[in-house]
Phi, psi and omega in degrees: 000316179299327179298316181292321178297316179298318179297319179296318180296317180297315179298320180295317180297317179299319179297319179295333178276320186289316184300310176299323180298317179296318181294321176295318179299314179295324179294318178295325180285349175105352180284341173235155189279044179294312183296324183285317188262351176059227186292340177297337179285334189280077177221163188303324183297332177271321180301318187251022176292128183260009184301329182299336183274344186297319177301320181289320176294316180300319181290319180298318179290320178303318180294342178253017175078021183242138180257137174280353180218068187296338177289338178260320187220136172250131180275124180259207182265155174055034177085003181281141176240146182228142180297142184262185191289348176296342185248095178057026179050041189296323181288319177295319179296320181292341178260009178062037179264354178266147183300141176286131184231079181298322182300319179294316180298319180293324176294322177302314181298319179295318179297319179300317180295322179292319177293324177299317178295322180294316179300318179294327178293340177265008178094008181271174181278320181167178183238132187222134172251123180246132187247116176271131186289147169294155173297333178301328182277324184276318181248048183301325182292346179269353175285160176300156186304322182296340178260317186291331183273355177284163177290143176293168182298123176292328179295313180293318180299318179293317179301309185285339178296339180281346189292333181297321185248002181254114184290349182260359185234126180242126174270106184278008178257355185299309181289329177298314181296326180288328188254355186302311187288334181269349182282132176276353176247148176292154180257347176227161171282143178285331186245020184219157182285345195258161167283163177260189185295330178286317175300318179294329177297318177293323175296322176300321179295323177291324175295320177303312181300318183291311183291331180293336176294325181275329179215091182296345182281349180296140179258149186222156175295147175240174181305331181289346183269353188230155176216130182255147172220165181217156178206166179277142176222168178285173183299157184263201189298327179291324179293333178293326176300327182267358180066029186241016183307322183288344185258346186241154179239158178219172179252121177262133177250123180251153180236140172244123183260125186276065174218134180274081185235130175259144178240150178229132186242130177229171168274182186295334180274000178093004179288133184294136174248305175191165171241147184200202175225195186288356174275357181298149177229146179220111182259320183281118183243025182290328182248156178292133174232148172239125181250122178254127181247125190285335186227044182287157181292332182228134176275075185228148174261130183234130168266110186246107177261122191213170171245199184294340177291343174286347182301315180284339176279340188310310181295325179294319180293319180293329177285340188263324186236141188285330183220121182228119169270129184235141174198158174293144188280339193301305182294326182290312182289333180290340180234093183304329178297323178296314180294319177302316181295318179299317181294318182291324182277320182276332178054059183283155171285324182227140169246118183237128174248128177243115182233143173290150185308319185293337178264353185290349179263007182292144187299332183293345175289352177259005179285135181267161179299331180213000000 
């Protein structure tokens, strides 16, 4: 017994010595602000900080199918990661654990029709809500068995079932589901919440089909206009929750659009932000931006309210429409007066909302114009 006690004491003392040594080493190496803050850094909270061990612990658990942050990330099969319930209860919804709310879905449909009428009353073509699928829906077989074998969301199934006959609703997952198994490239990132440029290309085709019903004269990119390439990249946003970005790799798919088009980006008041081409990317959508494309397929003004899933659609949209005002939809849809004002002042031909599936059930999609 004394032998075990002695071993425990020795191990504890070694741990008390090793942890500060590692933190000092990291501080000198620049990963902690030792050099910048000097003696102010030398306090117990820094000496015995265990954060340096979390990536190694996270990776060890990840390799065994366990998440150190299950509310944010669920570890699936073959290296796939899935967003957890802290974000719109996406895992519970994907397992059909949330109550079915037909009344809410029907209200959404009614709101879309009212907004469509309002846009047309202002001289526009129409109002469209496009839903990009969660990775949970497309790569369901990669989720752990306890999730993949559950019934899919009744709310999402009911919502998207309306898209066939509803001119205001586009299911951007139809072509993805048709092409997923035959594609030699992934359509989503394994370690990120988002689709890649190839997945977004299939979503673009579904948007094309929907909008062409309302305006057959619209022109669209074809397979001859694009070229895909791929390369290895480090882990994405989901891997950051687990602190394992440095240990995992993912496949990035890039697109090159064969159109000589220059774009110019301003704010709503016309103040210059930057000039670029179709390789430009825009992820932050907190503020209104207007993108002017010099050689777009259609001389049309579009009010495009989107989330981060619009990032991979961005080059396709800029190649297709000459003028696009972009902003995140949440604040705009939450205040119908704000959206009415934007439509009246910008006077768009098309109002397009692109939302990821997990946010498509949000209550603000049921707000009416008045």
